C-alpha positions in Angstrom: -61.1 -76.1 -167.2 -62.8 -76.2 -163.8 -62.5 -79.5 -161.8 -65.0 -80.2 -159.1 -64.9 -81.1 -156.3 -61.2 -81.2 -157.1 -59.6 -84.3 -155.4 -56.1 -85.0 -156.0 -56.7 -88.0 -158.5 -59.2 -86.0 -160.4 -56.8 -83.0 -160.6 -53.9 -85.4 -161.8 -56.2 -87.1 -164.4 -57.5 -83.6 -165.6 -53.8 -82.6 -166.2 -53.0 -85.6 -167.9 -55.9 -85.2 -170.3 -54.3 -82.0 -171.4 -51.2 -83.9 -172.7 -48.8 -81.4 -171.5 -45.4 -81.3 -173.4 -42.0 -79.9 -172.5 -42.5 -76.5 -173.4 -46.0 -76.3 -171.7 -46.8 -75.0 -168.2 -49.9 -75.7 -166.1 -51.6 -73.0 -164.1 -53.6 -74.4 -161.0 -55.9 -72.2 -158.9 -57.4 -73.4 -155.7 -59.8 -71.9 -153.1 -58.7 -72.0 -149.5 -62.2 -73.8 -148.6 -61.3 -77.0 -150.7 -57.4 -77.3 -151.1 -55.8 -80.7 -151.6 -52.5 -81.9 -150.2 -50.4 -79.5 -152.1 -46.9 -81.0 -151.3 -48.5 -84.4 -152.4 -49.7 -82.6 -155.7 -46.2 -81.1 -156.2 -44.6 -84.5 -155.6 -46.9 -86.5 -158.1 -46.3 -83.6 -160.9 -42.6 -83.7 -160.4 -42.5 -87.4 -160.8 -44.2 -86.8 -164.3 -41.9 -84.1 -165.2 -44.7 -81.6 -165.6 -44.1 -77.9 -165.1 -46.6 -75.9 -163.2 -47.2 -73.1 -160.7 -50.4 -71.8 -158.7 -51.8 -70.5 -155.7 -54.5 -70.6 -153.1 -57.2 -67.9 -152.8 -60.4 -66.8 -151.0 -62.4 -67.8 -154.0 -62.2 -68.5 -157.7 -64.2 -67.3 -160.8 -65.4 -69.4 -163.6 -67.8 -68.2 -166.1 -70.4 -66.1 -164.2 -70.1 -67.8 -160.9 -67.9 -67.6 -157.6 -66.5 -70.9 -156.9 -65.7 -72.0 -153.4 -64.7 -75.6 -154.3 -62.8 -77.2 -157.1 -59.7 -76.3 -159.1 -59.1 -74.2 -162.2 -56.6 -75.9 -164.6 -55.3 -74.0 -167.6 -52.4 -74.9 -170.0 -50.1 -72.4 -171.7 -47.0 -72.4 -173.7 -44.1 -70.9 -171.4 -41.8 -68.5 -172.7 -40.2 -68.6 -169.2 -40.8 -71.2 -166.9 -41.9 -70.4 -163.4 -39.6 -69.2 -161.0 -40.3 -68.9 -157.3 -39.1 -65.6 -155.5 -38.8 -66.0 -151.8 -37.7 -63.8 -148.9 -40.0 -61.0 -149.6 -40.5 -59.8 -146.2 -36.8 -59.4 -145.8 -36.4 -57.8 -149.1 -33.7 -60.4 -150.0 -35.6 -61.8 -153.1 -34.1 -65.2 -153.6 -34.9 -66.3 -157.0 -35.4 -63.4 -159.3 -34.8 -64.1 -162.9 -31.8 -62.5 -164.5 -31.4 -60.4 -167.4 -30.0 -63.3 -169.6 -33.1 -65.3 -168.9 -35.6 -62.7 -170.1 -34.3 -61.8 -173.5 -36.8 -64.0 -175.4 -40.1 -63.0 -173.9 -41.3 -60.3 -176.0 -45.1 -60.5 -177.0 -45.7 -62.7 -173.7 -47.6 -62.0 -170.7 -46.2 -62.3 -167.0 -48.4 -64.1 -164.7 -47.4 -63.2 -160.9 -49.1 -64.9 -158.1 -47.7 -63.8 -154.6 -48.4 -63.8 -150.9 -50.8 -60.9 -150.6 -50.1 -60.9 -146.7 -46.3 -60.3 -147.0 -44.7 -56.8 -146.7 -42.3 -55.3 -149.3 -44.7 -56.2 -152.3 -44.1 -52.7 -153.9 -40.3 -53.3 -153.7 -40.6 -56.8 -155.3 -42.9 -55.5 -158.2 -40.5 -52.6 -158.8 -37.6 -55.2 -159.3 -39.8 -57.4 -161.5 -40.8 -54.4 -163.6 -37.3 -53.4 -164.1 -36.5 -56.8 -165.4 -39.5 -57.3 -167.6 -41.3 -54.2 -168.0 -40.1 -53.1 -171.2 -40.8 -56.6 -172.8 -44.4 -57.8 -171.6 -47.4 -56.9 -169.6 -48.5 -58.2 -166.3 -51.4 -59.9 -164.5 -51.9 -61.5 -161.3 -53.0 -61.2 -157.7 -52.3 -61.8 -153.9 -53.0 -65.4 -152.6 -53.8 -66.3 -149.2 -56.5 -66.6 -146.7 -59.6 -64.1 -145.9 -58.8 -65.0 -142.3 -55.5 -62.8 -142.9 -53.6 -65.5 -141.2 -50.3 -65.8 -143.2 -49.5 -69.4 -144.4 -48.2 -71.1 -147.4 -50.4 -70.1 -150.6 -48.2 -70.2 -153.7 -46.3 -73.2 -155.1 -44.3 -74.4 -158.3 -42.1 -77.2 -158.9 -39.7 -75.8 -156.4 -42.3 -76.3 -153.4 -45.2 -74.8 -151.3 -44.3 -71.4 -149.8 -45.3 -68.1 -147.9 -43.7 -65.0 -148.0 -42.9 -65.8 -151.9 -44.0 -65.0 -155.5 -44.2 -67.4 -158.4 -43.5 -65.7 -161.8 -44.0 -67.1 -165.2 -44.3 -65.8 -168.7 -46.8 -67.4 -171.1 -47.0 -67.3 -174.8 -49.9 -65.0 -175.0 -50.5 -61.2 -175.3 -53.0 -59.5 -173.1 -55.3 -56.7 -173.6 -55.9 -55.1 -170.1 -58.8 -53.4 -168.5 -58.0 -51.9 -164.7 -60.9 -50.1 -163.1 -62.3 -49.8 -159.6 -65.5 -47.3 -159.6 -64.6 -45.9 -156.1 -65.4 -41.9 -155.8 -63.8 -39.4 -153.8 -65.5 -38.5 -150.4 -62.9 -36.7 -148.6 -59.5 -35.3 -148.8 -56.7 -34.8 -150.1 -54.8 -36.1 -146.8 -51.3 -36.7 -146.3 -49.9 -40.0 -144.8 -47.3 -38.3 -142.7 -46.2 -41.4 -140.9 -46.5 -44.8 -142.2 -44.7 -48.2 -141.7 -45.3 -50.5 -144.5 -48.9 -51.3 -144.9 -49.8 -49.4 -141.7 -51.0 -45.8 -141.6 -49.8 -44.3 -138.3 -50.8 -40.5 -139.0 -52.8 -38.6 -141.3 -52.2 -34.9 -141.5 -49.8 -35.3 -138.5 -52.7 -36.7 -136.4 -53.6 -40.1 -135.2 -54.7 -42.0 -138.2 -57.9 -43.6 -136.9 -59.1 -40.4 -135.3 -59.0 -38.6 -138.7 -60.6 -41.5 -140.7 -63.3 -42.1 -138.0 -64.4 -38.6 -138.3 -64.8 -38.7 -142.1 -66.6 -42.1 -142.0 -68.8 -41.2 -139.0 -69.9 -37.9 -140.5 -71.0 -39.9 -143.5 -72.5 -43.0 -142.2 -73.5 -42.0 -138.6 -71.6 -45.0 -137.1 -68.4 -44.5 -134.9 -65.6 -47.0 -135.8 -64.3 -49.5 -133.4 -62.0 -52.6 -133.6 -65.3 -54.9 -133.9 -67.2 -53.0 -136.5 -64.2 -51.8 -138.3 -63.8 -54.6 -141.2 -67.6 -54.4 -142.0 -67.8 -50.5 -142.2 -64.4 -49.6 -143.7 -64.9 -52.0 -146.7 -67.1 -49.3 -148.0 -64.4 -46.5 -147.4 -61.2 -47.5 -148.7 -58.1 -45.0 -149.2 -57.2 -43.9 -152.8 -53.6 -43.3 -153.5 -53.4 -40.1 -155.7 -52.1 -40.6 -159.1 -51.6 -37.6 -161.7 -53.9 -38.0 -164.8 -55.0 -41.5 -163.5 -57.5 -43.0 -161.2 -56.4 -43.5 -157.6 -54.8 -46.5 -156.4 -57.1 -48.0 -153.9 -55.8 -49.4 -150.4 -57.9 -51.4 -148.5 -58.2 -50.8 -144.9 -58.5 -53.9 -143.0 -58.1 -53.3 -139.2 -57.4 -51.1 -136.4 -53.8 -51.6 -135.3 -51.8 -50.5 -132.2 -52.2 -47.1 -130.8 -54.9 -46.1 -133.4 -53.1 -47.1 -136.5 -54.9 -48.3 -139.7 -53.6 -51.6 -141.3 -54.0 -51.9 -145.0 -53.4 -54.5 -147.7 -50.4 -53.2 -149.8 -47.9 -50.7 -148.7 -48.8 -46.8 -148.1 -45.6 -44.9 -148.5 -44.9 -41.9 -146.2 -46.2 -38.7 -147.4 -48.5 -40.2 -150.0 -51.4 -38.2 -150.9 -54.6 -40.0 -150.1 -58.3 -39.5 -150.5 -61.0 -41.3 -148.4 -63.3 -43.1 -151.2 -66.8 -44.3 -151.1 -68.3 -46.8 -153.2 -72.0 -47.3 -154.9 -72.7 -50.6 -156.5 -73.9 -49.1 -159.7 -70.6 -47.2 -160.1 -68.5 -50.4 -159.3 -70.7 -52.3 -161.9 -70.1 -49.4 -164.4 -66.3 -49.8 -163.7 -66.5 -53.3 -165.0 -68.1 -52.4 -168.2 -65.5 -49.6 -168.6 -62.7 -52.4 -168.0 -64.2 -54.8 -170.7 -64.2 -51.8 -173.1 -60.5 -51.3 -172.4 -59.9 -54.7 -173.2 -61.6 -54.6 -176.6 -60.4 -53.2 -179.9 -63.6 -51.3 -180.3 -66.1 -50.2 -177.8 -69.3 -52.2 -177.7 -68.1 -55.0 -179.8 -68.0 -58.5 -178.3 -64.3 -59.6 -177.5 -63.0 -62.6 -179.1 -60.2 -63.9 -176.8 -58.5 -67.4 -176.4 -59.3 -67.0 -172.6 -60.0 -64.0 -170.2 -58.2 -63.9 -166.8 -60.2 -62.0 -164.4 -58.6 -60.9 -160.9 -61.2 -59.3 -158.6 -60.6 -58.2 -154.9 -62.3 -60.3 -152.4 -63.5 -57.4 -150.3 -65.0 -55.7 -153.5 -66.9 -58.7 -154.1 -68.2 -58.7 -150.4 -69.1 -55.1 -150.8 -71.1 -56.0 -154.1 -72.8 -58.8 -152.1 -75.5 -60.3 -154.4 -74.6 -58.0 -157.2 -71.4 -59.7 -157.8 -73.1 -61.9 -160.1 -74.2 -58.8 -162.2 -70.4 -57.9 -162.5 -69.5 -61.4 -163.6 -72.5 -61.2 -166.3 -71.0 -58.0 -167.6 -67.7 -59.5 -168.3 -69.1 -63.0 -169.7 -71.7 -61.0 -171.9 -69.0 -59.0 -173.5 -67.1 -62.1 -174.7 -67.6 -64.3 -177.6 -67.8 -67.9 -175.9 -67.6 -70.6 -178.5 -65.6 -73.2 -176.3 -65.0 -73.9 -172.7 -61.5 -72.6 -173.0 -63.1 -69.0 -173.6 -65.0 -69.0 -170.6 -63.6 -66.3 -168.3 -61.6 -67.7 -165.2 -59.9 -66.0 -162.2 -59.4 -65.5 -158.7 -60.9 -63.5 -155.9 -57.6 -62.0 -154.7 -56.0 -60.1 -151.6 -54.5 -57.5 -153.9 -54.6 -57.1 -157.7 -51.5 -57.0 -159.8 -51.4 -55.4 -163.6 -49.6 -52.9 -165.9 -51.1 -49.6 -165.5 -50.8 -45.9 -166.9 -47.5 -45.6 -168.5 -47.1 -49.6 -168.3 -45.5 -49.6 -164.9 -46.3 -52.6 -162.5 -48.9 -51.8 -159.9 -50.6 -53.5 -156.9 -54.3 -52.5 -156.5 -57.0 -53.3 -153.8 -60.6 -53.4 -154.5 -60.3 -53.2 -158.2 -61.2 -55.6 -161.1 -58.6 -56.4 -163.6 -59.6 -58.1 -166.7 -57.1 -59.6 -169.2 -58.1 -60.7 -172.5 -55.6 -63.2 -173.7 -54.8 -63.7 -177.6 
């Protein structure tokens, strides 16, 4: 359900109306523009012995609309109660589930909400995939602020954290569609020197010089620190994947000495393309993702609920046509109850099983999960 404007008393009353039982878990999704006192919410729910987890995002999705206020509340049966993994930046990963606690989660779906602005996300996802990947599929996204200021953004019964992830396995199976629609403009290039999410060199040359030459040649505008964000959102990088679509990386800013800072890591010696987008191709990608979620192409999907994870910078690129993307999703569903309305997040990085089933982090991508 969507609760607006989402005051603390309204949220607590709405959760109680769902009558959560011991094996249930409550998913809570907030926008950064309208977040209640999270520590107070955590204290109130802990007093009621309610199991919960959630995050704060640049925006929410409900039905056909982008929501900047309110709270999305969903109740699920939990196969594995939420765990909070902290210390991601230091790669210590305190709180990872152990093998013994994951033996009963087959036919479930793992939801991962994490700090989208912390380093070592790739390493975390690799470890989670090793623990859970043979048993279930994954969906989730990066929480945080569009201002790119790192701060607490995910929470559970254990507290309100930054540099952390919350992971929960729910008693639902998911059919996934993962598409982006961005096309090759230039490349291949080799990221010959990187540091985490920062590209220092492309083809052994200063990263911004190589990137700027490609972008300026296409759009006629030279990049600088002031205009970078607005122009670069139309020219992301694509990490080459054999027999699969490129994995998109979102260039955010010009760093020191002409480096390019991205959302998500770019390993050294990665083969990259510079991509370009057209709204009609991004919308077609959403249609293709819906087809991937269905049993038969063209038939409406009857799901218990549909979790949509859409990149915030993708929606900024689509601008007014974002509503067209949401209409494509909703019109492809059978909607008979409020619980079947599509819901989701505008994220700083999208998380899903991909290709051969491996857990992957995306940017500028739409992930659709039809829950059954």
